[in-house]
N, C-alpha and C positions, 0 to 999 in steps of 0.2 A: 668469190670467182663471176668478171664481167666477163661485155668481150665489149669489143670497138667498130663501128655501124656509121655510114652515113647517117645521118638525120632524112627522118620523113618527116613533111606539112603536120603530122599526128602527135610529132615530140616536141613541136612549137611552146605550148601551152610551159610546159614541164621547163623546155630549154629554158622561157623567157624566168619560171617561176625563180629557176637555181641562181642567173644571173640577179636577180632582184635579191634573192636572200645572201648572197655570198659580196655584196654590193658594189660589182664591177658598174662599170659602163653599160647603161641598157640601150643604147643608140645604137639603130644601125643594123639590126639584129636580125638575120636572111636566114630561112633554117635551110635553105638550101645547100649557103656553106660549111652548114656544119658539122664536122665529125662526134660522135655520142659515144658514152660509154657505157652498160645497157646489164644488169644485175638477169643471173638466169631465169628472178622472177618475172624479170621485163620490167623494173625504173629505172628508173633515168640516175645514175649515178655522176654524168659529171659532160661537159662540152665545152667544145672550142671551137673556135671560125680564121677561112683567113677573107681578112675581110679588105675588098682594093678600095683605093684612095682618086679625087679625080686626077694628080697630077702621075697616076700609076703607078704607084708607091699600095704596095704589098706588106700588110699587118696581120700580125700574128695575136688574135683578142679573144678577147670571153672564154679565157680556161678557167670551166670553173667546177670546183670537186662539190659536189655534198659535205657537209660535218665528219659526217661520221668514214664518212669513204676515202680520209685525207691523210697521208702516209703510208700509201698500200698499192704508187706506184701507176693509179690512173690517172692524174693530170700526168709523166711522163710518156704513160701507152698515147695518150691524145694530139701532144706534143710529138708525137714521132711520125704516131700516124698522117700530123698535116707535111709538117717537112718530107714525109718522102712523096708523096704527094705536087707540093708545091719544093722543088728544091733551089727553086727563083731566090732573088736578095727578099729577102723579110727586116720590119722593123716587130718591133715591140714598146710598149711601152706598161712600166711595170712600177714600185710603188720598191722604195732602193732598199728593203729589206729581203729581195726577189732577184740583185742583181747575181749571186752565186749558184744560182739557182737554174741564170737561163744561161749564166756561161756555160753550163754543162752542155746545150745544147746547141753551143758558136757561138749566142750572142755576145759580142761586144758592146758598153757603154760607149756611145757618143756624144760628142759635143753641139750646142748647135747650130752652127755654121758647117758642120758639113746631116744640118736632118733635111731632109721634104720640106719644102711648105706647111703642111701640113702638122708635121709634126713640132716644127718650130712653132705654131702655134699653138699649140695645145703642153710645149717645153715651158715657153714664156706666159703665158697666163695660170700657172701654174707654181712657177717659178713665183710669182706675185701674191699667189693666195697660196702658199709658205711662209714666204715673209710675211704677211700679216696674220701671220699662226693661226691662219683660220684651219692650213691641216695639218699632224705632227709630224707627213714620215712624205720628204722626196718622193716625186713623180723620175723616172728616167726612161729614157729613149737607148733604145739600145737597135741591131742589128745586127741580120744575120745574110753571113755573103754565100754566096751561092757555095751548094755541093763539100758540106763540111759535110763531118762523120756525124753520120746519126750515136748521140751517148743520154747518159741522164737516165737510164733504167732501172735506175736500183731500189724505186721506191720509199726516195727520202724526200719525199718533196710536204 
C-alpha cells in the first residue's frame, strides 16, 4: 500500500534521485509543486508536479514511479491527485508510446500551431533530434481542457 501526499522539503533528494533514475527531465524540480507516493514504511516510490511556464501555461510534469512499483496504480493516483488540485487547462510532454495512458485522463495530442510557445519550441527541438536518429521515439505534446472527469485508476500504467 501507499499514500499520496504533498511533498516536503525533506523529500527533495528522493524526488531528484527518482527523476534521474527514470531518465526524465531533471530541470525545474521544485519540491513545493510536487505530490509524492509514499509506502507505509516511508519510502518515496513516485512523484509528480504541476510546473508553471512563463507564458502562463501549466504542465503536468515529472511523473515518475520506482521500477518495482510500476503497474500498481501509483502513477494514476499521483495524476488524479494533481488533476483534482489543478482542474484548469494542463499540457504535458510524453513519449509517443504513452499517448493512450494519458488519454485515459482526458489529454489529447495537439498540433504545433495549437501549442503555447514553450511547448512548440520543445516539440520542434525533439522532432529535429528524432529525424537525426538521436532518439528512437517521438515526443508528443498533449492538452487536457478544464473540468474533464477523472479516470485512469485501473493500475495498468
